[in-house]
N, CA, C and O atoms as a Tinker XYZ file with bonds, in Angstrom:
   508  protein
     1  N    170.169000   42.248000    1.473000    73     2
     2  CA   169.591000   42.566000    0.195000    64     1     3
     3  C    170.053000   41.049000   -0.450000    63     2     4     5
     4  O    171.188000   40.670000   -0.740000    81     3
     5  N    168.663000   40.274000   -0.577000    73     3     6
     6  CA   169.423000   38.663000   -0.912000    64     5     7
     7  C    169.820000   38.476000   -2.428000    63     6     8     9
     8  O    169.206000   38.955000   -3.382000    81     7
     9  N    170.756000   37.832000   -2.470000    73     7    10
    10  CA   171.478000   37.621000   -4.123000    64     9    11
    11  C    170.831000   36.710000   -4.702000    63    10    12    13
    12  O    170.225000   35.827000   -4.096000    81    11
    13  N    170.889000   36.826000   -5.956000    73    11    14
    14  CA   170.430000   35.857000   -6.993000    64    13    15
    15  C    170.177000   34.570000   -6.337000    63    14    16    17
    16  O    169.154000   34.074000   -5.865000    81    15
    17  N    171.701000   34.062000   -6.464000    73    15    18
    18  CA   171.522000   32.695000   -5.760000    64    17    19
    19  C    170.778000   32.164000   -4.921000    63    18    20    21
    20  O    170.298000   31.039000   -5.057000    81    19
    21  N    170.596000   32.908000   -3.959000    73    19    22
    22  CA   169.713000   32.669000   -2.574000    64    21    23
    23  C    168.288000   32.555000   -2.778000    63    22    24    25
    24  O    167.551000   31.885000   -2.055000    81    23
    25  N    167.798000   33.450000   -4.115000    73    23    26
    26  CA   166.750000   33.686000   -4.657000    64    25    27
    27  C    166.362000   32.252000   -5.374000    63    26    28    29
    28  O    165.246000   31.783000   -5.149000    81    27
    29  N    167.247000   31.582000   -6.202000    73    27    30
    30  CA   167.172000   30.493000   -7.089000    64    29    31
    31  C    167.382000   29.118000   -6.029000    63    30    32    33
    32  O    167.122000   27.992000   -6.452000    81    31
    33  N    167.753000   29.283000   -4.974000    73    31    34
    34  CA   167.986000   27.894000   -3.876000    64    33    35
    35  C    166.781000   28.104000   -3.291000    63    34    36    37
    36  O    166.596000   27.095000   -2.611000    81    35
    37  N    165.603000   29.029000   -3.126000    73    35    38
    38  CA   164.660000   29.426000   -2.350000    64    37    39
    39  C    163.623000   28.586000   -3.175000    63    38    40    41
    40  O    162.929000   27.640000   -2.801000    81    39
    41  N    163.739000   29.377000   -4.774000    73    39    42
    42  CA   162.753000   28.860000   -5.612000    64    41    43
    43  C    162.935000   27.109000   -5.660000    63    42    44    45
    44  O    161.949000   26.402000   -5.454000    81    43
    45  N    163.843000   26.706000   -5.855000    73    43    46
    46  CA   164.659000   25.286000   -5.985000    64    45    47
    47  C    164.085000   24.556000   -4.979000    63    46    48    49
    48  O    163.271000   23.666000   -5.224000    81    47
    49  N    164.559000   24.953000   -3.463000    73    47    50
    50  CA   163.305000   24.419000   -2.455000    64    49    51
    51  C    161.826000   24.365000   -2.461000    63    50    52    53
    52  O    161.263000   23.329000   -2.110000    81    51
    53  N    161.102000   25.495000   -2.865000    73    51    54
    54  CA   159.665000   25.522000   -2.375000    64    53    55
    55  C    158.943000   24.183000   -3.965000    63    54    56    57
    56  O    157.992000   23.404000   -3.897000    81    55
    57  N    159.618000   24.371000   -4.816000    73    55    58
    58  CA   159.498000   23.275000   -5.891000    64    57    59
    59  C    159.565000   21.875000   -5.010000    63    58    60    61
    60  O    158.570000   21.191000   -4.770000    81    59
    61  N    160.573000   21.644000   -4.680000    73    59    62
    62  CA   160.929000   20.255000   -4.145000    64    61    63
    63  C    159.949000   19.795000   -3.287000    63    62    64    65
    64  O    159.352000   18.721000   -3.362000    81    63
    65  N    159.767000   21.033000   -2.130000    73    63    66
    66  CA   158.627000   20.910000   -1.290000    64    65    67
    67  C    157.293000   20.868000   -1.698000    63    66    68    69
    68  O    156.459000   20.257000   -1.029000    81    67
    69  N    156.991000   21.489000   -2.785000    73    67    70
    70  CA   155.944000   20.912000   -4.014000    64    69    71
    71  C    155.802000   19.741000   -4.037000    63    70    72    73
    72  O    154.956000   19.120000   -3.393000    81    71
    73  N    156.657000   19.261000   -4.825000    73    71    74
    74  CA   156.682000   17.730000   -5.458000    64    73    75
    75  C    156.926000   17.000000   -4.138000    63    74    76    77
    76  O    157.561000   16.143000   -4.754000    81    75
    77  N    156.975000   16.675000   -3.189000    73    75    78
    78  CA   157.218000   15.768000   -1.694000    64    77    79
    79  C    155.653000   16.252000   -1.594000    63    78    80    81
    80  O    154.787000   15.457000   -1.960000    81    79
    81  N    155.282000   17.542000   -1.105000    73    79    82
    82  CA   153.409000   17.243000   -0.916000    64    81    83
    83  C    152.636000   16.762000   -1.923000    63    82    84    85
    84  O    151.651000   16.070000   -1.666000    81    83
    85  N    153.000000   17.080000   -3.225000    73    83    86
    86  CA   152.405000   15.780000   -4.435000    64    85    87
    87  C    152.516000   14.553000   -3.937000    63    86    88    89
    88  O    151.622000   14.023000   -3.277000    81    87
    89  N    153.510000   14.065000   -4.186000    73    87    90
    90  CA   153.997000   12.489000   -3.444000    64    89    91
    91  C    153.170000   11.882000   -2.768000    63    90    92    93
    92  O    152.596000   10.834000   -3.066000    81    91
    93  N    152.995000   12.949000   -1.163000    73    91    94
    94  CA   152.636000   12.560000    0.087000    64    93    95
    95  C    151.017000   12.524000   -0.718000    63    94    96    97
    96  O    150.575000   11.387000   -0.877000    81    95
    97  N    150.231000   13.556000   -1.165000    73    95    98
    98  CA   148.883000   13.435000   -1.511000    64    97    99
    99  C    148.621000   12.087000   -2.317000    63    98   100   101
   100  O    147.493000   11.613000   -2.180000    81    99
   101  N    149.418000   11.482000   -3.052000    73    99   102
   102  CA   148.938000   10.523000   -3.763000    64   101   103
   103  C    149.362000    9.251000   -3.049000    63   102   104   105
   104  O    148.660000    8.251000   -3.204000    81   103
   105  N    150.459000    9.194000   -2.272000    73   103   106
   106  CA   150.093000    8.120000   -1.523000    64   105   107
   107  C    149.156000    8.130000   -0.611000    63   106   108   109
   108  O    148.882000    6.979000   -0.270000    81   107
   109  N    148.372000    9.158000    0.088000    73   107   110
   110  CA   147.006000    8.803000    0.828000    64   109   111
   111  C    146.335000    8.559000    0.060000    63   110   112   113
   112  O    145.616000    7.631000    0.428000    81   111
   113  N    146.046000    8.991000   -1.229000    73   111   114
   114  CA   144.463000    8.967000   -2.341000    64   113   115
   115  C    144.820000    7.164000   -2.155000    63   114   116   117
   116  O    143.969000    6.453000   -1.620000    81   115
   117  N    145.917000    6.668000   -2.567000    73   115   118
   118  CA   146.167000    5.465000   -2.626000    64   117   119
   119  C    145.770000    4.158000   -1.852000    63   118   120   121
   120  O    145.279000    3.049000   -2.063000    81   119
   121  N    146.370000    5.095000   -0.620000    73   119   122
   122  CA   146.230000    4.656000    0.971000    64   121   123
   123  C    145.392000    3.361000    1.054000    63   122   124   125
   124  O    145.853000    2.220000    1.064000    81   123
   125  N    143.633000    3.838000    1.135000    73   123   126
   126  CA   142.830000    3.210000    1.635000    64   125   127
   127  C    142.475000    1.468000    0.786000    63   126   128   129
   128  O    142.036000    0.418000    1.255000    81   127
   129  N    142.953000    1.890000   -0.715000    73   127   130
   130  CA   142.790000    0.435000   -1.563000    64   129   131
   131  C    144.003000    0.012000   -1.341000    63   130   132   133
   132  O    143.790000   -1.137000   -0.955000    81   131
   133  N    145.386000    0.199000   -1.321000    73   131   134
   134  CA   146.506000   -0.595000   -1.060000    64   133   135
   135  C    146.875000   -0.954000   -0.450000    63   134   136   137
   136  O    147.472000   -2.021000   -0.593000    81   135
   137  N    146.775000   -0.226000    0.844000    73   135   138
   138  CA   147.213000   -0.297000    2.292000    64   137   139
   139  C    146.545000   -1.425000    2.996000    63   138   140   141
   140  O    145.322000   -1.512000    3.108000    81   139
   141  N    147.541000   -2.426000    3.544000    73   139   142
   142  CA   146.563000   -3.623000    4.221000    64   141   143
   143  C    147.645000   -3.639000    5.637000    63   142   144   145
   144  O    148.870000   -3.569000    5.729000    81   143
   145  N    146.648000   -3.756000    6.558000    73   143   146
   146  CA   147.596000   -3.625000    8.108000    64   145   147
   147  C    146.871000   -5.146000    8.293000    63   146   148   149
   148  O    146.035000   -5.523000    7.471000    81   147
   149  N    147.285000   -6.021000    9.498000    73   147   150
   150  CA   147.393000   -7.116000    9.757000    64   149   151
   151  C    147.760000   -7.048000   11.299000    63   150   152   153
   152  O    148.933000   -7.027000   11.671000    81   151
   153  N    146.615000   -7.013000   12.228000    73   151   154
   154  CA   147.012000   -7.165000   13.882000    64   153   155
   155  C    146.312000   -8.104000   14.357000    63   154   156   157
   156  O    145.225000   -8.527000   13.963000    81   155
   157  N    147.093000   -8.505000   15.412000    73   155   158
   158  CA   146.914000   -9.553000   16.439000    64   157   159
   159  C    146.625000   -8.679000   17.881000    63   158   160   161
   160  O    147.448000   -7.886000   18.339000    81   159
   161  N    145.561000   -8.915000   18.387000    73   159   162
   162  CA   144.924000   -8.359000   19.538000    64   161   163
   163  C    144.303000   -9.714000   19.971000    63   162   164   165
   164  O    143.576000  -10.628000   19.580000    81   163
   165  N    145.308000   -9.118000   21.402000    73   163   166
   166  CA   144.593000  -10.685000   22.474000    64   165   167
   167  C    143.302000  -10.203000   22.883000    63   166   168   169
   168  O    142.857000   -9.093000   22.591000    81   167
   169  N    142.452000  -11.477000   23.883000    73   167   170
   170  CA   141.516000  -11.129000   24.344000    64   169   171
   171  C    141.282000  -10.190000   25.295000    63   170   172   173
   172  O    140.318000   -9.425000   25.296000    81   171
   173  N    142.261000  -10.240000   26.209000    73   171   174
   174  CA   142.175000   -8.895000   27.219000    64   173   175
   175  C    142.249000   -7.636000   26.648000    63   174   176   177
   176  O    141.516000   -6.696000   26.955000    81   175
   177  N    143.172000   -7.608000   25.779000    73   175   178
   178  CA   142.853000   -6.099000   25.140000    64   177   179
   179  C    142.143000   -5.754000   24.250000    63   178   180   181
   180  O    141.991000   -4.570000   23.952000    81   179
   181  N    141.507000   -6.838000   23.586000    73   179   182
   182  CA   140.044000   -6.199000   23.022000    64   181   183
   183  C    139.194000   -5.974000   24.101000    63   182   184   185
   184  O    138.456000   -4.989000   24.097000    81   183
   185  N    139.208000   -6.791000   25.053000    73   183   186
   186  CA   137.925000   -6.609000   26.519000    64   185   187
   187  C    138.438000   -5.180000   26.833000    63   186   188   189
   188  O    137.527000   -4.412000   27.144000    81   187
   189  N    139.584000   -4.685000   26.825000    73   187   190
   190  CA   139.925000   -3.315000   27.951000    64   189   191
   191  C    139.633000   -2.596000   26.252000    63   190   192   193
   192  O    138.933000   -1.598000   26.422000    81   191
   193  N    139.868000   -2.745000   25.099000    73   191   194
   194  CA   139.225000   -1.701000   24.513000    64   193   195
   195  C    137.708000   -1.434000   24.537000    63   194   196   197
   196  O    137.218000   -0.331000   24.780000    81   195
   197  N    137.014000   -2.560000   24.259000    73   195   198
   198  CA   135.839000   -2.758000   24.599000    64   197   199
   199  C    135.055000   -1.574000   26.109000    63   198   200   201
   200  O    134.145000   -0.746000   26.150000    81   199
   201  N    135.913000   -2.062000   26.984000    73   199   202
   202  CA   135.625000   -0.978000   28.058000    64   201   203
   203  C    135.888000    0.304000   27.927000    63   202   204   205
   204  O    135.185000    1.117000   28.527000    81   203
   205  N    136.828000    0.673000   27.208000    73   203   206
   206  CA   137.401000    2.061000   27.101000    64   205   207
   207  C    136.247000    2.620000   26.194000    63   206   208   209
   208  O    135.826000    3.737000   26.493000    81   207
   209  N    135.763000    2.064000   25.269000    73   207   210
   210  CA   134.988000    2.573000   24.530000    64   209   211
   211  C    133.850000    2.766000   25.298000    63   210   212   213
   212  O    133.559000    3.943000   25.508000    81   211
   213  N    133.051000    1.817000   25.826000    73   211   214
   214  CA   132.092000    1.807000   26.614000    64   213   215
   215  C    131.885000    3.369000   28.036000    63   214   216   217
   216  O    130.900000    4.019000   28.386000    81   215
   217  N    133.349000    3.402000   28.460000    73   215   218
   218  CA   133.626000    4.353000   29.260000    64   217   219
   219  C    133.275000    6.142000   28.311000    63   218   220   221
   220  O    132.829000    7.207000   28.740000    81   219
   221  N    133.747000    5.706000   26.925000    73   219   222
   222  CA   133.905000    7.061000   26.199000    64   221   223
   223  C    132.629000    6.981000   26.270000    63   222   224   225
   224  O    132.202000    7.942000   26.911000    81   223
   225  N    131.673000    6.178000   25.860000    73   223   226
   226  CA   130.636000    6.151000   25.167000    64   225   227
   227  C    129.567000    7.022000   26.382000    63   226   228   229
   228  O    128.731000    7.917000   26.260000    81   227
   229  N    129.988000    6.396000   27.319000    73   227   230
   230  CA   129.093000    6.702000   29.113000    64   229   231
   231  C    129.365000    8.528000   28.921000    63   230   232   233
   232  O    128.402000    9.291000   29.002000    81   231
   233  N    130.821000    9.062000   28.660000    73   231   234
   234  CA   131.061000    9.981000   29.202000    64   233   235
   235  C    130.479000   11.366000   27.838000    63   234   236   237
   236  O    130.505000   12.573000   28.079000    81   235
   237  N    130.072000   10.832000   26.672000    73   235   238
   238  CA   129.335000   11.374000   25.502000    64   237   239
   239  C    127.904000   11.530000   26.351000    63   238   240   241
   240  O    127.336000   12.523000   26.806000    81   239
   241  N    127.598000   10.212000   26.359000    73   239   242
   242  CA   126.224000   10.832000   27.157000    64   241   243
   243  C    126.236000   11.622000   28.171000    63   242   244   245
   244  O    125.356000   12.483000   28.203000    81   243
   245  N    127.100000   11.565000   29.138000    73   243   246
   246  CA   126.662000   12.524000   30.369000    64   245   247
   247  C    127.124000   14.137000   29.972000    63   246   248   249
   248  O    126.624000   15.135000   30.491000    81   247
   249  N    127.982000   14.143000   29.137000    73   247   250
   250  CA   127.983000   15.831000   28.182000    64   249   251
   251  C    126.850000   15.932000   27.642000    63   250   252   253
   252  O    126.134000   16.899000   27.900000    81   251
   253  N    126.458000   14.947000   26.779000    73   251   254
   254  CA   125.241000   15.790000   25.950000    64   253   255
   255  C    123.818000   15.902000   27.021000    63   254   256   257
   256  O    122.910000   16.696000   26.773000    81   255
   257  N    123.798000   14.944000   28.273000    73   255   258
   258  CA   122.839000   15.225000   29.081000    64   257   259
   259  C    122.856000   16.689000   30.063000    63   258   260   261
   260  O    121.962000   17.388000   30.539000    81   259
   261  N    124.019000   16.729000   30.080000    73   259   262
   262  CA   124.358000   17.979000   30.737000    64   261   263
   263  C    124.214000   19.026000   29.935000    63   262   264   265
   264  O    123.485000   19.899000   30.405000    81   263
   265  N    124.720000   19.267000   28.744000    73   263   266
   266  CA   124.228000   20.112000   27.703000    64   265   267
   267  C    122.665000   20.427000   27.571000    63   266   268   269
   268  O    122.258000   21.579000   27.418000    81   267
   269  N    121.988000   19.534000   27.628000    73   267   270
   270  CA   120.393000   19.439000   27.745000    64   269   271
   271  C    119.907000   19.915000   28.346000    63   270   272   273
   272  O    119.022000   20.678000   27.960000    81   271
   273  N    120.159000   19.768000   29.475000    73   271   274
   274  CA   119.669000   20.412000   31.152000    64   273   275
   275  C    120.250000   21.637000   30.875000    63   274   276   277
   276  O    119.420000   22.527000   30.686000    81   275
   277  N    121.705000   22.051000   30.769000    73   275   278
   278  CA   121.683000   23.584000   30.760000    64   277   279
   279  C    120.834000   24.320000   29.794000    63   278   280   281
   280  O    120.474000   25.469000   30.051000    81   279
   281  N    120.489000   23.718000   28.686000    73   279   282
   282  CA   119.987000   24.673000   27.469000    64   281   283
   283  C    118.599000   24.688000   27.996000    63   282   284   285
   284  O    118.020000   25.774000   27.969000    81   283
   285  N    117.961000   23.635000   28.480000    73   283   286
   286  CA   116.527000   23.595000   29.503000    64   285   287
   287  C    116.136000   25.095000   30.201000    63   286   288   289
   288  O    115.078000   25.721000   30.133000    81   287
   289  N    117.524000   25.455000   30.961000    73   287   290
   290  CA   117.806000   25.934000   32.365000    64   289   291
   291  C    117.862000   27.555000   31.517000    63   290   292   293
   292  O    117.499000   28.651000   31.945000    81   291
   293  N    118.278000   27.300000   30.590000    73   291   294
   294  CA   118.471000   28.888000   30.023000    64   293   295
   295  C    117.123000   28.951000   29.247000    63   294   296   297
   296  O    116.582000   30.047000   29.102000    81   295
   297  N    116.528000   27.758000   28.713000    73   295   298
   298  CA   115.007000   28.300000   27.893000    64   297   299
   299  C    114.208000   28.789000   29.059000    63   298   300   301
   300  O    113.701000   29.903000   28.928000    81   299
   301  N    114.002000   28.113000   30.228000    73   299   302
   302  CA   113.353000   28.365000   31.568000    64   301   303
   303  C    113.646000   29.796000   31.418000    63   302   304   305
   304  O    112.878000   30.626000   30.932000    81   303
   305  N    114.792000   30.008000   31.864000    73   303   306
   306  CA   115.025000   31.457000   32.368000    64   305   307
   307  C    114.368000   32.440000   31.455000    63   306   308   309
   308  O    113.753000   33.402000   31.914000    81   307
   309  N    114.487000   32.213000   30.121000    73   307   310
   310  CA   114.214000   33.550000   28.976000    64   309   311
   311  C    112.661000   33.190000   29.262000    63   310   312   313
   312  O    112.039000   34.197000   29.599000    81   311
   313  N    111.929000   32.096000   29.218000    73   311   314
   314  CA   110.587000   32.025000   29.097000    64   313   315
   315  C    109.966000   32.851000   30.433000    63   314   316   317
   316  O    108.885000   33.441000   30.423000    81   315
   317  N    110.824000   32.770000   31.507000    73   315   318
   318  CA   110.322000   33.534000   32.577000    64   317   319
   319  C    110.374000   35.103000   32.599000    63   318   320   321
   320  O    109.546000   35.911000   33.019000    81   319
   321  N    111.495000   35.266000   32.069000    73   319   322
   322  CA   112.042000   36.746000   31.539000    64   321   323
   323  C    111.015000   37.322000   30.921000    63   322   324   325
   324  O    110.375000   38.315000   31.268000    81   323
   325  N    110.848000   36.386000   29.632000    73   323   326
   326  CA   109.576000   37.165000   28.849000    64   325   327
   327  C    107.895000   37.524000   29.681000    63   326   328   329
   328  O    107.261000   38.566000   29.848000    81   327
   329  N    107.730000   36.562000   29.924000    73   327   330
   330  CA   106.344000   35.989000   31.157000    64   329   331
   331  C    106.177000   37.523000   32.033000    63   330   332   333
   332  O    105.096000   38.079000   32.227000    81   331
   333  N    107.736000   38.116000   32.568000    73   331   334
   334  CA   107.686000   38.666000   33.387000    64   333   335
   335  C    107.315000   40.252000   32.693000    63   334   336   337
   336  O    106.572000   41.140000   33.112000    81   335
   337  N    108.079000   40.183000   31.599000    73   335   338
   338  CA   107.771000   41.169000   30.802000    64   337   339
   339  C    106.046000   42.011000   30.015000    63   338   340   341
   340  O    105.489000   43.099000   29.876000    81   339
   341  N    105.890000   40.625000   29.740000    73   339   342
   342  CA   104.643000   40.589000   29.136000    64   341   343
   343  C    103.910000   40.719000   30.948000    63   342   344   345
   344  O    103.239000   41.738000   31.109000    81   343
   345  N    103.965000   40.260000   31.559000    73   343   346
   346  CA   103.037000   40.781000   32.980000    64   345   347
   347  C    102.944000   42.381000   33.670000    63   346   348   349
   348  O    102.007000   42.897000   34.279000    81   347
   349  N    104.369000   42.969000   33.304000    73   347   350
   350  CA   104.247000   44.090000   33.806000    64   349   351
   351  C    104.216000   45.282000   32.694000    63   350   352   353
   352  O    104.680000   46.375000   33.022000    81   351
   353  N    103.759000   45.124000   31.578000    73   351   354
   354  CA   103.554000   45.747000   30.291000    64   353   355
   355  C    104.433000   46.844000   29.845000    63   354   356   357
   356  O    104.268000   48.039000   29.601000    81   355
   357  N    105.969000   45.568000   29.814000    73   355   358
   358  CA   107.361000   46.706000   29.623000    64   357   359
   359  C    107.686000   46.167000   27.858000    63   358   360   361
   360  O    107.331000   45.039000   27.515000    81   359
   361  N    108.212000   46.888000   27.101000    73   359   362
   362  CA   108.603000   46.827000   26.109000    64   361   363
   363  C    107.638000   47.455000   25.212000    63   362   364   365
   364  O    106.919000   48.378000   25.593000    81   363
   365  N    107.593000   46.829000   23.662000    73   363   366
   366  CA   107.268000   47.313000   22.817000    64   365   367
   367  C    106.127000   46.255000   22.351000    63   366   368   369
   368  O    106.812000   45.377000   21.826000    81   367
   369  N    104.961000   45.901000   22.262000    73   367   370
   370  CA   104.062000   44.920000   21.484000    64   369   371
   371  C    102.854000   45.752000   20.785000    63   370   372   373
   372  O    102.151000   46.696000   21.145000    81   371
   373  N    102.962000   44.811000   19.407000    73   371   374
   374  CA   101.953000   45.710000   18.696000    64   373   375
   375  C    101.084000   44.076000   18.385000    63   374   376   377
   376  O    101.375000   42.895000   18.574000    81   375
   377  N     99.836000   44.865000   17.783000    73   375   378
   378  CA    98.817000   43.626000   17.491000    64   377   379
   379  C     98.884000   43.162000   16.867000    63   378   380   381
   380  O     99.876000   43.742000   16.424000    81   379
   381  N     98.646000   42.115000   15.903000    73   379   382
   382  CA    98.301000   41.127000   14.994000    64   381   383
   383  C     98.099000   42.085000   13.530000    63   382   384   385
   384  O     98.804000   42.153000   12.523000    81   383
   385  N     96.684000   42.845000   13.941000    73   383   386
   386  CA    96.117000   43.361000   12.858000    64   385   387
   387  C     97.177000   44.834000   12.690000    63   386   388   389
   388  O     97.535000   44.992000   11.523000    81   387
   389  N     97.693000   45.869000   13.645000    73   387   390
   390  CA    98.605000   46.888000   13.190000    64   389   391
   391  C    100.001000   46.152000   13.120000    63   390   392   393
   392  O    100.946000   46.940000   13.070000    81   391
   393  N    100.363000   44.707000   13.104000    73   391   394
   394  CA   101.505000   43.977000   12.539000    64   393   395
   395  C    101.396000   44.317000   10.980000    63   394   396   397
   396  O    102.199000   44.954000   10.300000    81   395
   397  N     99.808000   43.534000   10.470000    73   395   398
   398  CA    99.517000   43.284000    9.292000    64   397   399
   399  C     99.277000   44.841000    8.492000    63   398   400   401
   400  O     99.440000   44.809000    7.272000    81   399
   401  N     99.047000   45.669000    8.871000    73   399   402
   402  CA    98.475000   47.048000    8.370000    64   401   403
   403  C    100.292000   47.313000    8.058000    63   402   404   405
   404  O    100.825000   47.135000    6.963000    81   403
   405  N    100.806000   47.643000    8.971000    73   403   406
   406  CA   102.163000   48.227000    9.041000    64   405   407
   407  C    103.154000   47.338000    7.921000    63   406   408   409
   408  O    103.882000   47.873000    7.085000    81   407
   409  N    103.016000   46.055000    8.094000    73   407   410
   410  CA   103.831000   45.436000    7.147000    64   409   411
   411  C    103.525000   45.457000    5.395000    63   410   412   413
   412  O    104.299000   45.646000    4.456000    81   411
   413  N    102.029000   45.173000    5.436000    73   411   414
   414  CA   101.372000   45.297000    4.079000    64   413   415
   415  C    101.539000   46.837000    3.544000    63   414   416   417
   416  O    101.412000   46.956000    2.325000    81   415
   417  N    101.794000   47.986000    4.259000    73   415   418
   418  CA   101.883000   49.073000    3.671000    64   417   419
   419  C    103.570000   49.746000    3.631000    63   418   420   421
   420  O    103.983000   50.671000    2.931000    81   419
   421  N    104.350000   48.883000    4.678000    73   419   422
   422  CA   105.949000   48.467000    4.190000    64   421   423
   423  C    106.112000   48.135000    2.721000    63   422   424   425
   424  O    106.718000   48.911000    1.981000    81   423
   425  N    105.508000   46.831000    2.215000    73   423   426
   426  CA   106.052000   46.151000    1.293000    64   425   427
   427  C    105.224000   47.014000   -0.285000    63   426   428   429
   428  O    105.736000   47.257000   -1.377000    81   427
   429  N    103.782000   47.291000    0.228000    73   427   430
   430  CA   103.725000   48.535000   -1.114000    64   429   431
   431  C    104.750000   49.295000   -1.507000    63   430   432   433
   432  O    105.162000   49.385000   -2.663000    81   431
   433  N    105.291000   50.004000   -0.285000    73   431   434
   434  CA   106.079000   51.488000   -0.049000    64   433   435
   435  C    107.283000   51.015000   -1.224000    63   434   436   437
   436  O    107.511000   51.658000   -2.250000    81   435
   437  N    107.955000   49.803000   -0.837000    73   435   438
   438  CA   108.955000   48.840000   -1.172000    64   437   439
   439  C    108.898000   48.777000   -2.651000    63   438   440   441
   440  O    109.776000   49.196000   -3.405000    81   439
   441  N    107.604000   48.123000   -3.051000    73   439   442
   442  CA   107.124000   47.913000   -4.326000    64   441   443
   443  C    106.847000   48.914000   -5.177000    63   442   444   445
   444  O    106.580000   48.635000   -6.346000    81   443
   445  N    106.862000   50.221000   -4.745000    73   443   446
   446  CA   106.452000   51.734000   -5.320000    64   445   447
   447  C    107.749000   52.118000   -5.775000    63   446   448   449
   448  O    108.032000   52.549000   -6.893000    81   447
   449  N    108.549000   51.912000   -4.755000    73   447   450
   450  CA   109.886000   52.935000   -5.104000    64   449   451
   451  C    110.527000   51.847000   -5.885000    63   450   452   453
   452  O    111.280000   52.412000   -6.678000    81   451
   453  N    110.611000   50.293000   -6.081000    73   451   454
   454  CA   111.099000   49.566000   -6.855000    64   453   455
   455  C    111.245000   50.042000   -8.648000    63   454   456   457
   456  O    112.095000   50.215000   -9.522000    81   455
   457  N    109.585000   50.096000   -8.389000    73   455   458
   458  CA   108.930000   50.158000   -9.659000    64   457   459
   459  C    108.945000   51.771000  -10.303000    63   458   460   461
   460  O    108.571000   51.852000  -11.473000    81   459
   461  N    109.411000   53.242000   -9.514000    73   459   462
   462  CA   109.528000   53.933000  -10.114000    64   461   463
   463  C    111.125000   53.983000  -10.658000    63   462   464   465
   464  O    111.428000   54.338000  -11.797000    81   463
   465  N    112.063000   53.570000   -9.651000    73   463   466
   466  CA   113.691000   53.079000  -10.111000    64   465   467
   467  C    113.372000   52.715000  -11.481000    63   466   468   469
   468  O    113.444000   53.624000  -12.308000    81   467
   469  N    112.965000   51.323000  -11.956000    73   467   470
   470  CA   112.625000   50.720000  -13.031000    64   469   471
   471  C    111.906000   51.652000  -13.816000    63   470   472   473
   472  O    112.687000   52.118000  -14.645000    81   471
   473  N    110.883000   52.091000  -13.923000    73   471   474
   474  CA   110.687000   53.590000  -15.204000    64   473   475
   475  C    111.728000   54.263000  -15.104000    63   474   476   477
   476  O    112.526000   54.132000  -16.032000    81   475
   477  N    112.048000   55.076000  -14.131000    73   475   478
   478  CA   113.234000   56.089000  -14.345000    64   477   479
   479  C    114.196000   55.648000  -15.484000    63   478   480   481
   480  O    114.478000   56.292000  -16.495000    81   479
   481  N    114.700000   54.260000  -15.068000    73   479   482
   482  CA   116.021000   53.636000  -15.643000    64   481   483
   483  C    115.291000   53.484000  -16.913000    63   482   484   485
   484  O    115.809000   54.101000  -17.844000    81   483
   485  N    113.935000   52.644000  -17.266000    73   483   486
   486  CA   113.896000   52.427000  -18.733000    64   485   487
   487  C    113.417000   53.599000  -19.460000    63   486   488   489
   488  O    113.719000   53.612000  -20.653000    81   487
   489  N    112.801000   54.497000  -19.058000    73   487   490
   490  CA   112.678000   55.877000  -20.114000    64   489   491
   491  C    113.577000   57.217000  -19.772000    63   490   492   493
   492  O    113.328000   58.341000  -20.207000    81   491
   493  N    114.885000   56.801000  -18.737000    73   491   494
   494  CA   115.774000   57.972000  -19.156000    64   493   495
   495  C    117.120000   57.457000  -19.704000    63   494   496   497
   496  O    117.903000   58.311000  -20.118000    81   495
   497  N    117.507000   56.057000  -19.758000    73   495   498
   498  CA   118.300000   55.648000  -20.075000    64   497   499
   499  C    118.227000   54.296000  -21.074000    63   498   500   501
   500  O    119.358000   53.907000  -21.369000    81   499
   501  N    117.579000   53.819000  -21.423000    73   499   502
   502  CA   117.332000   52.716000  -22.313000    64   501   503
   503  C    116.594000   53.336000  -23.575000    63   502   504   505
   504  O    116.971000   52.904000  -24.664000    81   503
   505  N    115.520000   54.363000  -23.566000    73   503   506
   506  CA   115.097000   54.767000  -24.572000    64   505   507
   507  C    115.738000   56.309000  -24.845000    63   506   508
   508  O    115.428000   56.935000  -25.858000    81   507
């Protein structure tokens, strides 16, 4: 079981860590306005950085192109699968008229239930 002294030391160390974190946060807030850095870059290094940037951009473009091709292949596969389902009359398909009739009746039922609950609450608990 820890003694009282170790608890006090632990609490003091936590306060010390919090103080350090607050000071670091304060320095980071002021850094963009107060911190000035001067760098000398040779032409060869600058050229190399530009080449690396171009290589990185090309890699990113290629990655996005590959992702686009992969997504397009998935969409085509899904479209083909749905076409096969419809062609074979598999699955449950509702006509537009049945959809609107069932949807309207469902909405009407929900509104009726909400009104019944509202009237019940009003007449039994409020009055």
